[in-house]
BAMAR-457611 format. One record per residue (C-alpha): residue in three letters; y, z, x. Coordinates in steps of 0.02 Angstrom, whole numbers, padded with zeros to 5 digits, always signed. Layout:
REM residues N
ALAYZX ...
***
This chain:
REM residues 286
MET+03818+03351+07688 LYS+03947+03488+07721 THR+04127+03501+07776 GLU+04187+03611+07919 ASN+04222+03746+07789 ASN+04038+03743+07738 TYR+04078+03676+07564 LEU+03947+03554+07504 HIS+04008+03378+07479 TYR+04056+03359+07297 THR+03926+03224+07263 ASP+03783+03329+07333 TYR+03644+03348+07204 VAL+03608+03529+07250 PHE+03790+03578+07236 LYS+03805+03500+07062 LYS+03644+03585+07007 ILE+03711+03755+07061 LEU+03880+03719+06980 LYS+03790+03685+06816 LYS+03696+03850+06828 TYR+03854+03954+06853 CYS+03956+03854+06728 ASP+03820+03900+06602 GLY+03853+04080+06650 VAL+04038+04058+06610 LEU+03996+03986+06438 LYS+03878+04131+06403 PHE+04010+04258+06456 LEU+04136+04176+06338 ASN+04009+04175+06194 ILE+04017+03986+06182 PRO+03848+03948+06100 TYR+03787+03806+06212 LYS+03696+03770+06374 LEU+03746+03621+06478 LYS+03646+03463+06482 ARG+03760+03390+06615 ILE+03931+03418+06696 ASN+04056+03278+06669 GLN+04211+03219+06762 SER+04332+03365+06777 GLU+04431+03470+06899 ILE+04270+03566+06933 THR+04185+03410+07002 GLY+04341+03334+07080 TYR+04308+03161+07007 GLY+04420+03031+06930 PRO+04603+02997+06890 LYS+04717+03129+06816 ILE+04689+03077+06636 TYR+04506+03126+06658 ARG+04541+03293+06742 MET+04521+03449+06637 ASP+04467+03618+06705 PHE+04288+03594+06647 THR+04193+03470+06540 GLY+04010+03442+06503 ASP+03884+03377+06378 VAL+03778+03497+06274 LEU+03650+03485+06134 ASP+03693+03548+05960 GLY+03521+03541+05882 ILE+03468+03363+05919 GLU+03646+03295+05924 GLU+03734+03280+06091 LEU+03918+03328+06099 SER+04050+03347+06234 LEU+04123+03515+06279 ILE+04295+03546+06355 LEU+04355+03712+06428 GLU+04539+03718+06475 CYS+04616+03873+06557 GLN+04798+03914+06520 THR+04913+04064+06534 TYR+05003+04024+06371 LEU+04969+03954+06198 PRO+04957+03763+06201 GLN+05123+03674+06170 GLU+05159+03498+06108 ASP+05132+03419+06280 ASP+04966+03510+06298 ILE+04909+03449+06127 LYS+04950+03271+06177 ARG+04850+03290+06339 PHE+04700+03362+06244 PHE+04711+03219+06120 GLN+04711+03090+06260 TYR+04555+03161+06337 ILE+04462+03186+06173 THR+04506+03009+06119 LEU+04436+02939+06282 ILE+04273+03033+06257 ARG+04258+02976+06076 THR+04296+02796+06127 PHE+04171+02784+06269 LYS+04035+02906+06215 ASN+04050+02895+06027 GLN+04008+03080+06007 ASN+04093+03236+05941 VAL+04198+03346+06054 GLU+04225+03535+06053 LEU+04380+03603+06139 TYR+04398+03783+06199 ILE+04561+03853+06270 LEU+04550+04008+06379 LEU+04709+04115+06381 THR+04777+04266+06473 GLU+04887+04312+06325 LYS+04839+04371+06152 ALA+04822+04225+06031 PRO+04877+04240+05848 TYR+04730+04132+05795 ASP+04549+04095+05847 SER+04558+03910+05809 LEU+04684+03778+05760 ASN+04673+03601+05695 PHE+04791+03480+05781 LYS+04821+03300+05738 ILE+04913+03144+05792 ASN+04891+03059+05624 GLU+04782+03080+05468 ASP+04634+02993+05552 CYS+04642+03094+05713 ILE+04617+03280+05682 TYR+04531+03395+05806 LYS+04486+03580+05811 MET+04547+03686+05956 ASN+04455+03851+05985 VAL+04555+03988+06073 ILE+04480+04130+06177 SER+04583+04271+06254 LEU+04522+04386+06394 LYS+04675+04497+06380 ASP+04575+04650+06326 ILE+04453+04641+06472 LYS+04503+04750+06621 ALA+04473+04680+06795 THR+04437+04856+06860 ASP+04292+04872+06738 ILE+04218+04709+06803 PHE+04233+04765+06985 ASN+04163+04939+06950 LYS+04013+04870+06855 ILE+03965+04748+06994 GLU+03997+04873+07135 HIS+03887+04999+07043 LYS+03748+04870+07027 LEU+03762+04826+07212 LYS+03755+05009+07262 TYR+03598+05043+07162 ARG+03519+04872+07198 LYS+03522+04817+07016 LYS+03517+04635+06965 ILE+03684+04543+06964 THR+03677+04429+06812 GLU+03759+04259+06789 GLU+03874+04342+06662 ASP+03930+04467+06795 ILE+03971+04323+06911 ALA+04059+04230+06769 ALA+04171+04382+06743 LEU+04221+04372+06927 GLN+04253+04185+06914 LEU+04370+04217+06766 ILE+04449+04376+06837 ALA+04624+04300+06844 TYR+04625+04286+06654 THR+04590+04472+06625 SER+04708+04622+06631 TYR+04750+04699+06800 THR+04892+04793+06886 GLU+04882+04704+07055 THR+04959+04535+07089 THR+04853+04382+07047 LEU+04837+04347+07233 GLU+04768+04521+07265 ILE+04646+04514+07120 LEU+04577+04345+07176 LYS+04555+04408+07354 LYS+04458+04558+07288 ALA+04348+04445+07182 ASN+04315+04331+07331 THR+04270+04480+07441 LEU+04151+04550+07309 ILE+04065+04382+07284 ASN+04027+04378+07470 LYS+03939+04547+07453 ILE+03819+04483+07320 PRO+03649+04440+07397 LEU+03644+04252+07366 ASP+03614+04104+07479 ILE+03764+04016+07554 ASN+03756+03866+07437 GLU+03764+03977+07282 LYS+03908+04080+07353 GLU+04006+03922+07391 ALA+03980+03853+07215 ILE+04031+04019+07137 ILE+04190+04032+07243 TYR+04226+03849+07208 ILE+04226+03881+07019 LEU+04334+04036+07046 ASP+04459+03934+07146 VAL+04470+03790+07023 LEU+04487+03897+06867 SER+04614+04012+06950 ALA+04723+03888+07045 ASN+04853+03871+06908 MET+04877+04060+06907 LEU+04953+04062+07081 ASN+05127+04007+07133 GLU+05135+03884+07279 LYS+05171+04019+07411 ASP+05025+04128+07356 LYS+04911+03977+07339 ILE+04943+03930+07521 GLU+04906+04108+07578 TYR+04748+04113+07473 MET+04690+03946+07542 GLU+04718+04005+07720 GLU+04629+04172+07699 THR+04483+04117+07590 LYS+04472+03933+07638 MET+04499+03886+07457 LEU+04454+03703+07431 ILE+04508+03630+07264 ASN+04452+03454+07307 PRO+04309+03439+07434 ARG+04337+03251+07443 ASP+04505+03277+07529 GLU+04428+03392+07659 TYR+04280+03278+07684 MET+04388+03125+07714 LYS+04487+03191+07862 ASN+04512+03020+07938 GLU+04683+02970+07872 GLY+04645+02784+07883 ILE+04492+02804+07772 LYS+04587+02920+07656 GLU+04732+02799+07634 GLY+04614+02655+07600 LYS+04519+02757+07472 GLU+04682+02810+07389 GLU+04738+02629+07373 GLY+04571+02580+07300 LYS+04572+02729+07183 GLN+04743+02681+07113 GLU+04680+02504+07079 GLY+04527+02578+06995 ILE+04634+02692+06886 GLN+04739+02544+06828 GLU+04583+02441+06787 LYS+04505+02587+06691 THR+04667+02618+06595 GLU+04678+02434+06544 GLU+04495+02438+06492 ILE+04531+02588+06380 ALA+04681+02499+06305 ARG+04576+02344+06265 LYS+04444+02450+06178 LEU+04577+02538+06073 LEU+04656+02370+06030 ASN+04486+02309+05971 LYS+04480+02462+05856 ASN+04649+02406+05784 MET+04740+02562+05843 PRO+04932+02541+05835 LEU+05018+02491+05998 LYS+05126+02648+05997 GLU+04974+02763+05992 ILE+04883+02664+06127 SER+05040+02680+06235 GLU+05041+02869+06209 ILE+04859+02884+06258 THR+04857+02766+06409 GLU+05040+02784+06464 LEU+05051+02593+06472 THR+05205+02513+06396 THR+05185+02417+06234 GLU+05231+02259+06330 GLU+05092+02289+06456 ILE+04970+02317+06314 LYS+05024+02155+06229 ASN+04995+02060+06391 LEU+04814+02118+06395 
***
């Protein structure tokens, strides 16, 4: 099922299968040594409450062991609030899936380290891997793909991944201009419409935080950027409002469920409050 903008509905099996394919391309381009087993709730899929929304998450196999993978795109080195947000998400995964988590941060600036351990207390320590694309030039990416198109050479998934991450490389144009150029070039690549939509969708999601509100509106109007297909799909305001009300109730129930599980693990009330954003009094009443 499609919207008027030709974007596949976010629950469509084909769309998710194509997303997985091109997300694998992004991981390969970043030299992250995994292939996806499945895509999880994230901003890429448009699922779930805010506490579940990271730029990209998925499950991979490390040998025979399954682990969760998180890719978060930022323009700056993670600060204290970011660390807290990462911890919340990692803790939820560990609580519900009982499996290890690897976190990768993608930056536009040079990082003084490749990885960093962060912790909330002595029992909760996680590794954060940092990747910078600062030394990659956007013009080199464009020239390489345009050369391949001219001479009818194969466009690889890594080439496409470079376009999807173009906003995190070095360029002299404005971010709005560079994203428009990437969008235009993607449309020149000989792929079927479903693949093009999935590729542009990943580009839009991973690049949205790089645009100010004015530029984002212009980009949305010119390229029909669609960060959340659900909102476009549910045009009927009555349906949308009813879904929103139900979603808020669902978020509260899920948050309380998380709090109960953490209580059962004897986690201190203060730490549960930090993770779930419930007050200690609300947690006690559970």
